[in-house]
C-alpha positions as CSV (number, residue, x, y, z in Angstrom):
1,M,0.0,0.0,0.0
2,W,1.2,3.5,-0.9
3,L,0.7,6.0,1.9
4,A,-0.2,9.5,0.8
5,E,3.0,11.6,1.1
6,R,4.5,8.7,3.1
7,V,2.9,10.2,6.3
8,W,3.3,7.5,8.9
9,E,1.5,7.2,12.2
10,P,1.8,4.0,14.3
11,H,-1.9,3.5,14.7
12,L,-2.2,3.0,10.9
13,V,-1.0,-0.6,11.2
14,K,-4.2,-2.0,12.6
15,P,-6.7,-0.6,10.0
16,M,-4.2,-1.4,7.2
17,V,-3.9,-5.0,8.3
18,E,-7.6,-5.3,8.8
19,G,-8.0,-4.1,5.2
20,G,-5.8,-6.8,3.9
21,V,-2.6,-4.9,3.5
22,Q,0.6,-6.9,4.1
23,Y,3.3,-4.3,3.5
24,T,4.0,-0.6,2.9
25,V,6.9,1.7,2.1
26,V,8.0,4.8,4.0
27,D,11.1,7.0,4.0
28,D,14.3,5.8,5.5
29,V,14.4,8.9,7.7
30,H,11.7,7.1,9.8
31,F,14.1,4.3,10.5
32,K,17.1,6.6,11.1
33,S,15.1,8.5,13.8
34,V,14.9,5.4,15.9
35,G,18.6,4.7,15.6
36,L,19.1,2.5,12.6
37,R,22.4,3.0,10.7
38,K,22.7,3.3,6.9
39,E,23.9,-0.3,6.5
40,E,20.8,-1.5,8.3
41,L,18.4,0.1,5.7
42,F,18.9,-2.3,2.8
43,G,16.2,-4.7,3.9
44,Y,12.8,-4.5,5.5
45,Y,11.3,-4.8,8.9
46,Q,8.1,-5.9,10.7
47,T,6.1,-3.7,13.1
48,E,2.9,-4.3,15.0
49,E,0.0,-2.5,16.6
50,Q,-2.2,-4.3,19.1
51,G,-1.0,-7.6,17.8
52,H,-1.5,-6.8,14.1
53,T,1.8,-7.1,12.1
54,L,2.8,-5.2,9.0
55,E,6.0,-5.3,7.0
56,I,7.7,-1.9,6.3
57,F,10.3,-1.1,3.6
58,P,12.6,1.9,3.8
59,I,12.8,4.1,0.7
60,N,16.4,5.0,0.0
61,R,16.8,8.8,0.3
62,E,20.1,8.9,-1.7
63,L,18.4,7.2,-4.7
64,R,15.5,9.7,-4.4
65,Y,18.0,12.6,-4.8
66,L,20.2,10.9,-7.4
67,I,17.3,9.9,-9.8
68,P,17.0,11.7,-12.2
69,F,18.8,14.8,-10.9
70,S,22.4,13.4,-11.3
71,P,24.1,11.6,-14.1
72,P,23.0,7.9,-14.1
73,E,26.6,6.8,-13.5
74,K,26.4,8.2,-10.0
75,T,23.5,5.9,-9.2
76,I,25.5,2.9,-10.4
77,D,28.5,4.1,-8.3
78,Y,26.2,4.3,-5.2
79,L,24.8,0.9,-5.7
80,R,28.3,-0.6,-6.2
81,A,29.5,0.9,-3.0
82,H,26.7,-0.8,-1.0
83,A,26.4,-4.1,-2.9
84,T,27.3,-7.4,-1.1
85,T,28.5,-10.7,-2.5
86,D,25.4,-12.6,-1.3
87,G,23.0,-10.2,-3.1
88,G,20.8,-9.9,-0.1
89,R,20.5,-6.1,-0.1
90,L,17.6,-4.0,-1.5
91,A,18.1,-0.4,-2.5
92,L,14.5,0.8,-2.8
93,C,13.6,3.7,-5.1
94,F,10.0,4.8,-4.7
95,D,9.1,8.3,-5.6
96,D,6.9,10.8,-7.6
97,G,6.3,9.9,-11.2
98,E,6.2,13.6,-12.0
99,K,9.9,13.9,-11.7
100,F,10.1,12.0,-14.9
101,G,8.8,14.7,-17.3
102,C,6.4,16.9,-15.4
103,W,8.7,18.9,-13.1
104,P,10.6,21.8,-14.7
105,D,13.4,20.7,-17.1
106,T,12.8,17.0,-16.4
107,Y,11.3,16.1,-19.8
108,Q,14.2,17.6,-21.6
109,A,16.8,15.9,-19.4
110,V,15.1,12.5,-18.9
111,Y,13.9,11.9,-22.5
112,L,15.3,14.3,-25.0
113,D,18.8,14.4,-23.5
114,G,18.8,10.6,-22.9
115,W,19.0,10.3,-19.2
116,L,16.5,7.5,-19.0
117,D,18.0,5.6,-21.9
118,R,21.5,5.8,-20.4
119,F,20.1,4.7,-17.0
120,F,18.5,1.5,-18.3
121,T,21.5,0.8,-20.5
122,L,23.7,0.9,-17.4
123,L,21.3,-1.4,-15.5
124,E,21.6,-3.9,-18.4
125,E,25.4,-3.6,-18.5
126,N,25.6,-4.3,-14.8
127,A,23.0,-7.0,-14.6
128,D,25.6,-9.5,-13.4
129,W,25.4,-7.8,-9.9
130,I,22.2,-5.6,-10.1
131,D,18.8,-7.3,-10.0
132,T,15.7,-5.2,-10.7
133,V,12.9,-6.5,-8.5
134,T,9.6,-5.4,-7.1
135,V,8.9,-5.1,-3.4
136,R,6.7,-8.1,-3.7
137,G,9.4,-10.1,-5.4
138,F,12.0,-9.2,-2.9
139,R,9.9,-10.2,0.2
140,E,9.0,-13.5,-1.3
141,N,12.7,-14.5,-1.2
142,H,14.0,-12.6,1.7
143,P,12.8,-12.5,5.3
144,A,12.3,-9.4,7.4
145,W,15.5,-8.1,9.1
146,G,13.7,-7.8,12.5
147,R,11.0,-6.0,14.5
148,I,10.7,-2.2,14.6
149,Y,8.5,0.5,15.9
150,L,8.5,3.8,14.0
151,P,7.5,7.3,15.3
152,T,5.1,9.6,13.5
153,A,7.0,11.0,10.5
154,S,7.1,11.8,6.8
155,Y,10.0,12.8,4.6
156,V,12.3,15.5,5.8
157,E,10.9,18.2,3.6
158,M,7.3,17.6,4.7
159,Q,8.4,17.9,8.3
160,E,9.9,21.2,7.5
161,W,6.9,22.5,5.5
162,S,4.5,21.7,8.3
163,L,6.3,24.1,10.7
164,P,5.1,27.8,11.1
165,P,7.1,30.1,8.7
166,E,9.4,31.5,11.4
167,Q,10.2,28.0,12.6
168,T,10.8,26.8,9.1
169,L,13.5,29.5,8.6
170,L,15.1,28.4,11.9
171,F,14.9,24.8,10.8
172,E,16.7,25.6,7.6
173,E,19.3,27.5,9.5
174,A,19.8,24.6,11.9
175,A,20.1,22.1,9.1
176,K,23.0,24.2,7.6
177,K,24.8,24.4,10.9
178,V,24.4,20.8,12.1
179,D,27.2,18.4,11.2
180,P,26.0,16.1,8.5
181,A,26.7,13.1,10.7
182,Y,24.0,14.3,13.1
183,L,21.3,15.5,10.6
184,D,19.4,12.2,10.9
185,F,18.4,13.3,14.4
186,L,17.1,16.7,13.4
187,R,13.3,16.5,13.4
188,G,10.9,19.1,12.0
189,G,7.2,19.3,12.5
190,F,4.2,16.9,12.3
191,W,2.0,16.5,9.3
192,R,-1.3,17.2,11.2
193,H,0.0,20.6,12.2
194,F,-1.0,21.7,8.6
195,L,-4.5,21.7,10.1
196,V,-3.3,24.3,12.6
197,K,-1.1,26.3,10.2
198,Y,-3.9,26.6,7.7
199,P,-7.4,26.9,9.2
200,E,-8.7,26.4,5.6
201,S,-7.1,23.0,5.5
202,N,-8.7,22.2,8.9
203,N,-12.1,23.4,7.5
204,L,-11.8,21.0,4.6
205,H,-10.7,18.2,6.8
206,K,-13.5,18.6,9.3
207,K,-16.0,18.9,6.4
208,M,-14.7,15.6,5.2
209,L,-15.1,14.0,8.6
210,L,-18.7,15.4,8.9
211,V,-19.6,14.0,5.5
212,S,-17.9,10.7,6.3
213,S,-20.2,10.3,9.3
214,M,-23.2,11.0,7.1
215,V,-22.1,8.3,4.6
216,E,-21.4,5.8,7.4
217,A,-24.9,6.4,8.7
218,V,-26.7,5.7,5.4
219,L,-24.6,2.7,4.2
220,P,-26.0,-0.1,6.3
221,A,-29.7,0.8,6.0
222,Q,-29.7,2.0,2.4
223,R,-27.5,-0.6,0.6
224,T,-30.6,-2.3,-0.7
225,V,-34.2,-1.4,-1.2
226,K,-37.2,-3.6,-1.9
227,V,-39.0,-3.3,-5.2
228,G,-42.2,-5.1,-6.0
229,A,-43.4,-8.3,-4.3
230,G,-40.4,-10.1,-3.0
231,G,-38.0,-8.4,-5.3
232,E,-34.8,-6.5,-4.2
233,E,-32.2,-4.4,-5.9
234,K,-29.1,-2.5,-4.9
235,N,-29.5,1.2,-4.0
236,Q,-26.6,3.0,-5.7
237,A,-27.0,6.3,-3.9
238,A,-25.2,5.1,-0.8
239,S,-22.3,3.5,-2.6
240,N,-22.0,6.5,-4.9
241,A,-21.9,8.7,-1.8
242,Q,-19.1,6.6,-0.5
243,E,-17.1,6.9,-3.7
244,A,-17.6,10.6,-3.8
245,L,-16.4,10.8,-0.2
246,W,-13.2,8.9,-1.1
247,R,-12.6,11.4,-4.0
248,G,-13.0,14.2,-1.5
249,Q,-10.2,12.7,0.6
250,C,-7.5,13.4,-2.1
251,N,-4.6,14.6,0.0
252,D,-3.2,17.4,-2.2
253,P,-5.4,20.4,-1.1
254,Y,-4.9,19.6,2.6
255,W,-1.3,20.8,2.8
256,H,1.3,23.0,1.1
257,G,5.0,22.7,0.5
258,V,6.9,23.5,-2.7
259,F,3.8,22.6,-4.7
260,G,0.6,24.6,-5.0
261,G,-1.4,22.3,-2.9
262,L,-3.8,24.1,-0.6
263,Y,-3.2,27.4,-2.5
264,L,-4.6,26.0,-5.7
265,T,-8.3,26.8,-5.8
266,N,-9.1,24.1,-8.4
267,L,-7.8,21.4,-6.1
268,R,-9.7,22.7,-3.0
269,S,-12.9,23.2,-5.0
270,A,-12.6,19.6,-6.5
271,N,-12.5,18.1,-3.0
272,Y,-15.4,20.3,-1.8
273,Q,-17.4,19.3,-4.9
274,N,-17.0,15.6,-4.2
275,L,-17.8,16.0,-0.5
276,L,-20.9,18.0,-1.4
277,N,-21.9,15.4,-4.0
278,A,-21.7,12.8,-1.2
279,E,-23.7,15.0,1.2
280,V,-26.4,15.7,-1.4
281,L,-26.8,11.9,-2.0
282,C,-27.1,11.4,1.8
283,D,-29.7,14.1,1.9
284,S,-31.7,12.3,-0.7
285,L,-31.7,9.2,1.4
286,N,-32.5,10.9,4.7
287,H,-35.1,13.5,3.6
288,K,-38.1,13.2,1.3
289,G,-38.3,16.8,0.2
290,P,-37.2,20.2,1.6
291,F,-35.7,20.2,5.1
292,L,-34.1,22.5,7.6
293,T,-31.7,21.4,10.3
294,V,-29.6,23.5,12.8
295,V,-26.8,22.0,14.9
296,Q,-24.5,23.6,17.4
297,R,-21.3,21.5,17.6
298,D,-17.5,22.0,17.8
299,F,-17.1,21.5,14.0
300,D,-13.4,22.6,13.8
301,C,-12.4,20.9,17.1
302,D,-11.0,24.0,18.8
303,G,-13.1,23.7,22.0
304,R,-15.7,26.2,20.9
305,P,-19.1,25.5,19.2
306,E,-20.0,26.5,15.7
307,V,-23.6,26.7,14.3
308,L,-24.3,24.6,11.2
309,V,-27.5,25.3,9.3
310,S,-28.4,22.9,6.4
311,T,-31.2,22.9,3.9
312,Q,-31.9,21.1,0.7
313,E,-30.6,24.2,-1.1
314,H,-27.5,25.2,0.9
315,N,-25.4,25.0,4.0
316,C,-24.5,28.0,6.1
317,Y,-21.9,27.4,8.8
318,F,-21.2,30.2,11.3
319,T,-18.3,30.8,13.7
320,L,-19.0,32.7,16.9
321,Q,-15.5,34.3,16.6
322,G,-16.6,37.4,14.7
323,G,-20.2,36.1,14.3
324,A,-19.2,35.3,10.7
325,L,-20.2,32.9,7.9
326,F,-17.3,30.5,7.2
327,E,-18.8,28.0,4.8
328,L,-21.5,28.6,2.2
329,D,-22.4,25.6,0.1
330,F,-24.8,25.8,-2.8
331,K,-26.0,22.3,-3.1
332,P,-27.6,22.3,-6.6
333,K,-24.1,22.9,-8.0
334,S,-22.1,21.2,-5.1
335,F,-20.1,24.4,-4.8
336,N,-18.7,26.1,-1.7
337,L,-18.7,29.9,-2.4
338,L,-16.6,30.5,0.8
339,D,-13.7,28.2,-0.3
340,T,-11.3,31.1,0.2
341,I,-7.9,31.4,1.8
342,T,-6.2,34.1,3.9
343,R,-3.1,35.9,2.8
344,R,-0.4,34.8,5.2
345,P,3.5,34.7,5.4
346,E,5.4,31.8,4.0
347,A,9.0,31.0,4.7
348,Y,9.8,31.2,1.0
349,H,8.4,34.7,0.6
350,Q,11.8,36.2,1.6
351,R,13.3,34.7,-1.5
352,I,10.8,36.2,-4.0
353,G,12.5,39.5,-4.5
354,K,15.8,37.6,-5.2
355,T,14.4,35.2,-7.8
356,L,14.5,35.4,-11.6
357,H,11.5,36.6,-13.5
358,D,12.0,34.6,-16.6
359,K,12.4,30.9,-16.5
360,P,16.1,30.0,-17.0
361,E,17.3,28.0,-20.0
362,V,16.7,24.3,-19.8
363,E,19.5,22.6,-18.0
364,S,21.0,19.3,-19.0
365,T,20.6,18.0,-15.4
366,P,17.3,19.1,-13.8
367,R,17.3,20.6,-10.3
368,A,15.3,19.1,-7.4
369,M,12.1,20.9,-6.7
370,R,13.4,22.7,-3.5
371,E,16.2,24.3,-5.6
372,I,13.9,25.9,-8.2
373,A,13.5,29.6,-7.6
374,F,12.0,31.8,-10.3
375,S,8.9,33.9,-10.6
376,K,6.2,33.6,-13.2
377,E,5.8,37.4,-13.3
378,S,7.8,40.3,-12.0
379,G,7.0,42.4,-9.0
380,L,5.4,39.7,-6.9
381,E,7.2,40.9,-3.8
382,K,5.1,44.1,-4.0
383,M,1.9,42.0,-3.9
384,L,2.7,40.4,-0.5
385,H,0.0,41.6,1.8
386,Y,-0.9,39.7,5.0
387,D,-4.3,39.4,6.6
388,W,-4.7,39.4,10.4
389,Y,-8.1,37.7,10.2
390,R,-9.7,35.0,8.1
391,R,-11.5,36.0,4.9
392,L,-15.1,35.0,5.7
393,S,-18.5,36.7,5.2
394,L,-20.6,38.9,7.5
395,I,-17.5,40.3,9.1
396,D,-18.2,43.5,11.0
397,H,-15.7,46.4,10.5
398,F,-15.5,49.8,12.1
399,L,-13.0,51.9,10.0
400,H,-10.6,54.6,10.9
401,P,-11.6,58.0,9.3
402,D,-8.4,57.9,7.2
403,S,-9.2,54.5,5.7
404,F,-9.6,54.1,1.9
405,L,-10.0,51.3,-0.6
406,E,-6.3,50.7,-1.1
407,S,-5.4,50.7,2.6
408,F,-8.2,48.2,3.3
409,Y,-7.0,46.0,0.4
410,N,-3.4,45.9,1.6
411,V,-4.4,45.7,5.3
412,S,-2.7,49.0,6.3
413,Y,-6.1,50.6,7.4
414,G,-7.1,51.2,11.0
415,E,-9.6,48.8,12.5
416,Q,-11.3,50.8,15.2
417,G,-13.6,48.1,16.6
418,D,-13.1,44.8,18.4
419,F,-15.7,42.8,16.5
420,V,-13.8,41.3,13.5
421,N,-12.5,38.1,15.3
422,Q,-13.9,38.4,18.8
423,H,-16.7,36.3,20.4
424,Y,-20.4,36.9,19.7
425,Q,-23.2,35.5,21.8
426,C,-25.7,33.3,19.9
427,E,-29.4,32.4,20.3
428,V,-31.2,30.1,17.9
429,E,-34.9,30.4,17.1
430,E,-36.2,27.4,15.1
431,E,-39.4,27.7,13.1
432,E,-41.0,25.3,10.7
433,D,-39.9,27.0,7.5
434,Q,-36.9,29.1,8.7
435,V,-34.3,29.4,11.4
436,V,-33.1,32.6,13.0
437,L,-29.7,33.1,14.6
438,V,-29.4,36.1,16.8
439,L,-25.7,37.1,17.1
440,R,-24.8,39.8,19.6
441,R,-21.7,41.4,20.8
442,D,-21.2,44.1,23.4
443,G,-17.9,45.6,22.1
444,H,-16.1,48.8,21.7
445,V,-14.9,51.2,19.0
446,W,-12.0,53.6,19.4
447,I,-13.2,57.2,18.9
448,G,-10.1,59.3,19.4
449,T,-8.9,58.3,22.9
450,D,-12.3,57.0,23.9
451,F,-13.1,53.3,23.9
452,W,-16.7,53.7,23.0
453,P,-19.2,51.0,24.0
454,I,-21.1,49.7,21.0
455,R,-23.5,46.8,20.7
456,I,-24.1,44.8,17.4
457,N,-27.2,42.7,17.0
458,K,-27.5,40.8,13.8
459,R,-30.5,38.7,13.3
460,I,-29.9,36.2,10.6
461,T,-32.8,34.5,9.0
462,I,-32.3,31.4,6.8
463,Q,-35.1,30.0,4.8
464,R,-35.9,26.3,4.3
465,D,-37.0,26.5,0.6
466,A,-34.4,28.8,-0.9
467,A,-30.7,29.6,-0.8
468,H,-31.5,32.9,0.9
469,L,-30.2,34.7,4.0
470,R,-31.2,38.0,5.5
471,A,-29.0,39.7,8.1
472,E,-30.9,42.4,10.0
473,Y,-28.4,44.7,11.7
474,S,-28.9,46.8,14.8
475,I,-26.0,49.0,15.9
476,E,-26.5,50.6,19.4
477,N,-24.7,53.5,21.0
478,G,-23.8,52.6,24.6
479,W,-23.2,56.2,25.8
480,D,-25.4,59.2,26.2
481,R,-23.4,61.2,23.7
482,P,-23.6,61.3,19.9
483,V,-20.9,59.3,18.0
484,S,-19.9,59.3,14.3
485,L,-19.1,55.8,12.9
486,W,-17.9,54.3,9.7
487,F,-19.2,50.7,9.5
488,G,-18.8,48.0,6.8
489,V,-19.8,44.4,6.4
490,E,-17.3,42.2,4.5
491,F,-18.3,39.4,2.2
492,N,-16.1,37.0,0.3
493,A,-16.9,34.6,-2.6
494,N,-14.6,32.5,-4.8
495,F,-15.7,31.6,-8.3
496,L,-12.2,30.2,-9.1
497,A,-11.2,32.5,-12.0
498,G,-10.6,36.2,-11.4
499,N,-10.1,37.2,-15.0
500,A,-12.4,34.8,-16.9
501,P,-14.9,36.6,-19.2
502,D,-17.8,34.3,-18.1
503,R,-17.4,35.3,-14.4
504,F,-18.1,38.9,-13.5
505,Y,-19.6,41.6,-11.2
506,Y,-23.0,43.1,-12.0
507,S,-25.4,45.6,-10.4
508,P,-29.1,46.1,-11.0
509,D,-28.3,49.8,-10.4
510,L,-25.7,50.5,-13.1
511,A,-23.3,49.0,-15.6
512,I,-19.8,48.2,-14.2
513,A,-17.0,49.1,-16.7
514,E,-14.3,46.8,-15.4
515,A,-16.4,43.8,-14.1
516,H,-14.1,40.9,-13.9
517,L,-13.8,39.3,-10.5
518,A,-10.1,40.3,-10.0
519,S,-11.0,44.0,-10.5
520,K,-10.6,46.6,-7.8
521,G,-12.9,49.6,-7.4
522,E,-15.3,51.7,-5.4
523,I,-18.9,52.3,-6.4
524,P,-20.8,55.0,-4.5
525,E,-24.5,54.9,-3.4
526,I,-25.8,51.6,-4.8
527,N,-28.3,49.2,-3.4
528,A,-27.0,45.8,-4.7
529,L,-24.0,44.1,-6.2
530,G,-23.8,40.6,-7.5
531,M,-21.4,38.1,-9.0
532,R,-22.4,35.8,-11.9
533,D,-20.6,32.6,-12.9
534,E,-21.9,31.5,-16.3
535,Y,-19.5,28.6,-16.4
536,L,-20.8,27.0,-13.2
537,G,-24.3,28.5,-13.7
538,I,-24.5,30.4,-10.4
539,D,-25.8,33.9,-9.6
540,Y,-24.8,35.4,-6.2
541,L,-26.5,38.6,-5.2
542,L,-26.1,41.0,-2.2
543,H,-28.8,43.5,-1.7
544,W,-29.2,46.0,1.2
545,S,-31.9,48.2,2.5
546,Q,-30.0,51.5,2.5
547,P,-27.7,52.8,-0.3
548,A,-24.1,52.1,0.5
549,D,-20.6,52.8,-0.9
550,V,-19.1,49.5,-2.0
551,W,-15.5,48.4,-2.1
552,R,-14.5,45.4,-4.1
553,F,-11.1,43.8,-4.7
554,P,-9.5,40.4,-5.2
555,I,-7.7,38.3,-2.6
556,E,-4.6,37.0,-4.4
557,T,-1.9,34.9,-2.7
558,I,1.7,34.5,-3.7
559,S,2.7,30.9,-3.4
560,Q,5.2,28.4,-4.7
561,S,4.6,25.7,-7.1
562,E,6.6,23.5,-9.5
563,A,6.2,26.3,-12.1
564,G,7.8,28.8,-9.7
565,F,6.4,31.6,-7.6
566,E,2.9,32.6,-8.8
567,K,0.0,34.8,-8.0
568,V,-3.3,32.9,-7.4
569,Y,-6.8,34.3,-7.3
570,Q,-8.5,33.1,-4.1
571,S,-11.7,35.2,-3.8
572,S,-13.4,38.5,-4.3
573,V,-14.2,40.8,-1.5
574,V,-17.3,42.9,-1.5
575,M,-17.8,45.4,1.4
576,P,-20.8,47.8,1.5
577,N,-20.1,50.5,4.0
578,W,-21.9,53.4,5.6
579,K,-21.0,56.6,7.5
580,F,-23.6,57.7,10.0
581,E,-24.0,59.4,13.3
582,L,-25.8,57.7,16.3
583,P,-27.5,60.0,18.8
584,P,-27.1,59.4,22.5
585,L,-28.1,55.8,23.2
586,G,-29.3,55.7,19.6
587,V,-29.7,52.8,17.2
588,K,-28.9,52.3,13.5
589,K,-30.9,49.6,11.7
590,F,-30.7,48.1,8.2
591,W,-30.7,44.7,6.5
592,I,-28.6,42.8,4.0
593,D,-29.9,40.0,1.8
594,Q,-27.8,37.3,0.3
595,S,-29.3,35.0,-2.4
596,I,-27.9,32.3,-4.6
597,V,-29.8,30.8,-7.6
598,S,-28.9,28.6,-10.6
599,L,-28.7,30.3,-14.0
């Protein structure tokens, strides 16, 4: 069995064996971390968990770096240096197929320049002492070298990437300073910390677990259904839901290293689409028509409850930190509109200004992925802006009087309130055809040197029969003096392509000259702004009760991939905002509607 990214955890032995797996392969760094020496890594070992035994083969790191990044003669020299007369050693090469033609320069080197042909020719010329075998073939003729217990681990680079960016830089520095003889004992982070490093990864992971529980619940009861008198046929909905769940467990968008991974919107969206396909199938088995459920549970496993509202048409998931909407699933299209990501520092960002703009000439010997450093466009270092809060919807902002569109975009503006990511109280009112969430926070806004008491009540109504949400706002002055405020409500939506002609802004009030979703601009005194995706067939419209100035701009991250450093469109921000004065103990009221329909 191939483990995704060779991420090993000891508890995996039991379910793997119960599933019929007899052996697996992991990196030799796992073995070195428990004290095995290099000469002890040319065989395989047996481990156990609760009495279940599994054979584990170490992947040879030297071969991973030699093939195909060094002349093939060096691989032969390495094998010769470690060969024995009895032929009982295995040098296992198990690695990404992409390095043979997909990674930069590898197609030229491996095929056009003849690396692969020379490599196989050398293997044939040295067949008197080199046997090419499969893992299965080797284990049939050679016993395990002993018993072993391995710690949680993955390959060295993965343990580095899972660290916070500041610690990643320290890890890189430590690796340069440590004597090579001791490097095997230098450990980085833990794969699961990606779920801490990237809340968006955790959101996707916990969505997967939630859908998994839904699928598990319908499988036993719905595998067959009776038809006619005494007849019976298999119900495909449950098994199809299970297959969709498995597709949604593809590992790539759950983490990020030197590949795009989590930062690639098409990968995240594909996982969400499959998970939502599974959820919709489960809905069809559990409900005979429109439904409405509301659950308070610790969805993201941080010790605090979230509020999950589900209907036949959509899901609306709320966090009480900021009283914001963090997942918005439109079920007819199996699409999560809030599949966004926050702009945050990465360890490699410090190298962007020092990289080449144009891709260098193809090299005869390709470089390993971690050595590749060029940018797909110039000036990316000027686009590095870091958010201090997650990009969600229904985020409540109080702006400094000096704020303007560009300062809000690049996060240099002044946030005067303590509402964006602080705790809101929540009350739930359930009715037959709708549910109402009353989110309230008694907070403050800096007005000069005064920390002014302000209360926000937002009464959010979600309908059973339509993908419609209304947020009724009440902003209350806590002092018996008048106060001038500048208030905005931030929304985010991701339709995957910021510059595609079939995805654009529109307003019932006026024509928008530059309407693509990666555009930036300010529109004064309008009552509504929408986004239309003709490719997916989705119309998303925001409408409010009082004319507002509206800011819009794209969230674009700068990330690393096999193609170099690149800008990636993540979402579009829309923020209607109002300037108003509250009289002593006065109240400002208005509402915002959010609706989603199929085109």
